[in-house]
C-alpha positions as a printed NumPy array, in Angstrom:
array([[  4.901,  49.926,   1.318],
       [  5.746,  52.691,  -1.778],
       [  9.492,  51.543,  -3.872],
       [ 11.003,  52.122,  -7.269],
       [ 11.532,  49.551,  -9.549],
       [ 14.615,  49.614, -12.314],
       [ 14.135,  48.051, -15.201],
       [ 16.974,  46.522, -16.559],
       [ 17.421,  45.555, -20.36 ],
       [ 18.729,  41.492, -19.677],
       [ 19.263,  39.232, -16.353],
       [ 23.14 ,  40.25 , -16.685],
       [ 22.299,  44.372, -16.78 ],
       [ 20.031,  43.781, -13.369],
       [ 22.735,  41.346, -12.044],
       [ 25.29 ,  44.148, -12.391],
       [ 22.76 ,  46.935, -11.112],
       [ 22.171,  44.485,  -8.065],
       [ 25.992,  44.19 ,  -7.031],
       [ 26.654,  48.015,  -7.793],
       [ 23.81 ,  48.426,  -5.031],
       [ 24.396,  45.873,  -2.871],
       [ 28.235,  46.953,  -2.644],
       [ 26.671,  50.662,  -1.673],
       [ 24.345,  48.878,   0.83 ],
       [ 21.632,  49.306,  -0.443],
       [ 19.433,  46.426,  -0.211],
       [ 17.714,  45.069,  -3.671],
       [ 14.951,  42.406,  -4.836],
       [ 15.35 ,  40.831,  -8.212],
       [ 12.113,  40.631,  -9.775],
       [ 10.533,  39.745, -13.46 ],
       [  9.665,  42.723, -15.213],
       [  5.703,  42.722, -16.194],
       [  4.855,  43.047, -19.753],
       [  3.081,  45.906, -19.024],
       [  6.618,  48.007, -18.333],
       [  8.874,  46.36 , -21.234],
       [  7.874,  46.863, -24.779],
       [  9.205,  43.209, -25.399],
       [  6.813,  41.314, -22.741],
       [ 10.057,  40.181, -20.754],
       [ 12.984,  41.474, -18.98 ],
       [ 14.036,  42.09 , -14.815],
       [ 13.457,  44.946, -12.637],
       [ 15.172,  45.333,  -9.251],
       [ 12.925,  46.559,  -6.423],
       [ 14.558,  49.76 ,  -4.097],
       [ 13.006,  51.452,  -1.031],
       [ 11.636,  54.962,  -1.453],
       [ 14.353,  55.967,   1.22 ],
       [ 17.531,  54.608,  -0.654],
       [ 16.502,  56.035,  -4.378],
       [ 18.849,  59.182,  -4.109],
       [ 21.683,  56.72 ,  -3.14 ],
       [ 21.09 ,  54.186,  -5.283],
       [ 21.18 ,  56.354,  -8.727],
       [ 23.942,  58.421,  -7.472],
       [ 25.966,  54.935,  -7.236],
       [ 24.688,  53.781, -10.269],
       [ 25.516,  56.874, -12.036],
       [ 29.257,  56.163, -10.783],
       [ 29.595,  52.712, -12.21 ],
       [ 27.6  ,  53.787, -15.355],
       [ 24.698,  50.882, -15.29 ],
       [ 22.049,  53.158, -14.976],
       [ 18.375,  51.276, -15.864],
       [ 16.389,  51.409, -18.95 ],
       [ 13.235,  52.641, -17.222],
       [ 12.313,  53.661, -13.426],
       [  9.218,  53.529, -12.861],
       [  8.191,  54.514,  -8.697],
       [  5.098,  52.221,  -7.411],
       [  2.668,  53.806,  -4.384],
       [ -0.755,  51.615,  -3.782],
       [ -0.126,  48.954,  -6.535],
       [ -0.057,  51.414,  -9.013],
       [  2.877,  52.225, -11.389],
       [  4.101,  55.83 , -12.485],
       [  6.954,  55.949, -15.036],
       [  9.81 ,  58.741, -13.92 ],
       [ 12.209,  60.614, -16.174],
       [ 15.636,  59.633, -15.921]])
């Protein structure tokens, strides 16, 4: 299944983004970010379905809680998406 990963700078940032998205009716899975996604080797990401991407971005922009990076995942391959 294709999905997006929204990278957070901390667990608190991930929780804040998740709260905004869940209040907008978007299902979210919080995951540890792999070392290949962060420069520090640790972090958290939110998994968002491909179909919810536009709505998720709109909700996060309105809240001022944008992700640090965004990755699109398809066939177990990640590609960074420009913000």
